[in-house]
Each structure stands twice: as C-alpha cells, then as structure tokens.
C-alpha positions, 0 to 999 in steps of 0.5 A: 416553747411551742411544743415539748416533751409530754405536750399535746399537738393537734394536727389540722387534718382528718387525713389519717395518712397525714396524721401517720406521717406527723405522729412518727416525726414528732415521736422523737420529741415526746410529743403526743400527736392528735388530729381532727378525728380525735378532737371535737369543736373544730368545724371545716375551716375555709381556705381562702389563702392564695398560696400553700403558706397562707392556707396552712396558717389560716387552718393552724390559727383557727383550729388552735384558737378553737382548742386552746392547744398548739396546732400544726396545719399543712396545705400541700398539693401538686403543681403541673407545668402543663397546666400552668401550676394547676391544681396547686392550692385546689389539689385536695378538692380538684374534683369537688369538695368531697372528692376521693383521691381517684376522683382527683387523679381522674380529673387531673388526667382528663384535663391534661388530655384536654390541654392538648398535652401529648404524653412522652416518656418520663426520664427512665420511665413510662408515658407522662405529661411532663414535669410537676412538683409537690409543694408542702407548707407547714404552719405551727401556731401556739394560742398561748404564745400567739406565735407560729413556725413555718417551713416549706418543702418541695419535690420535683417529678413527672406526671404519668399518664396512668397511675402506678402503685398502691402506697401513699395517698393523693396524687402519689400514684401518678408522680414519677421519681426518676432517681428511684425508677418508681412513683411516690405510690410505689416507695417504702414509707422510709423512702417517701419520707426521705425525699417527699415535700412533706418530709422536707418541710417537717425536718425544717419545722423540727429543727426549728422546734429543736432550736427553740428548746436549746 
C-alpha cells in the first residue's frame, strides 16, 4: 500500500491553493497531507520534462527520495490553441521564475494580442481569444516501494480577453466554462472540483489508491 489511514503524504508544492484541494481529497482516506511549506530539506526541483507527466514524476521522485515519505506531485498548466499549445509546461513560470498569477495572465494576454488573434464572443459569454484547455498530470511515488501511480485530467474552455472572478488561482480568471456561464474563478469550490482538470486527475488517482487497498 502506498498510502492509507494514518499515513503521511507530502504534496510537492508550496501553492496553498493546491494543498487545500489535495488535503480535502485525501481526508476521506484518513491520510495526513503536508506540503513543502511544512517540510524541510527539499530544494527547488528543476522541471526538465517535455510533458506534464514527466515533470510530475521528476518532482515526486526527487522529493520522496529526499524525505523518505510518499510524495504526490502535480504538473499542470494551460494550453491555448491560438498560441500553439503555449504556455503549456511553462504555465507557472510563463512571466518568469517568481512570477505571480497576475503577471502570468498579463503576459498571456500580451502574447495573444501580439499573435494577431482577434477577440470574439465565447459561447454564451464575453470576448475571448478562442479555445484552450487546462491539463493536470499527477504522480504519486513511494520511496519504500519504489513504485508510482499516475493519472491525468483535462478540461476544455475558452480564453477570455479580460479576467473575471476572484476565486481559484493561476489562470482561472480568464478560463470561461460555457456550461456554467462563468470563469473557473467564479465557481464555488465544490463546482470547480467537480469539473476541473485537477479534480478529474485526483479522482482517477484515488480510484487507483482504493483498488490497491482491496
């Protein structure tokens, strides 16, 4: 068993928004979730993979071997059709290594303007630069077993020309979901978790963890 009731799972992130989502997801299994803000001894891990899945595994394995504990890592980002899939694996650091969410969104909108993409109404919504998708890859690595579990989820939407909403994090304020008539940042947490890329990947991963416990 990689994780189970009473065990500790470290998530390889310092993003408290992500930690909250992971903590809520694993609570039903009786697993204590910590993040890198609560754990010493893990330096910045260079993400050298070409895909979300590769980066998630690199982070999970490196942190787990440092800590001697199971580690869950995610690599997620926004892929915009008008930019050929960018920012992709560079989403979190699109405007620089220490960029804020506001900085990343501002750069993305500048790049879309520079690309010649013309804003047009999104389905049932305001002006957008066309379609895009959020992608999340998860890797759970156990140093004691030398084993891993992996899952991936995605959600399609539209990239707005102006941010809307104050919830969520990352690119949520410019990601329009026609089925809700709102951006990801305007959804209640339970609504977001039901449809988000991370929520979908987490459900796949939890199903795998549950199957191993049977």
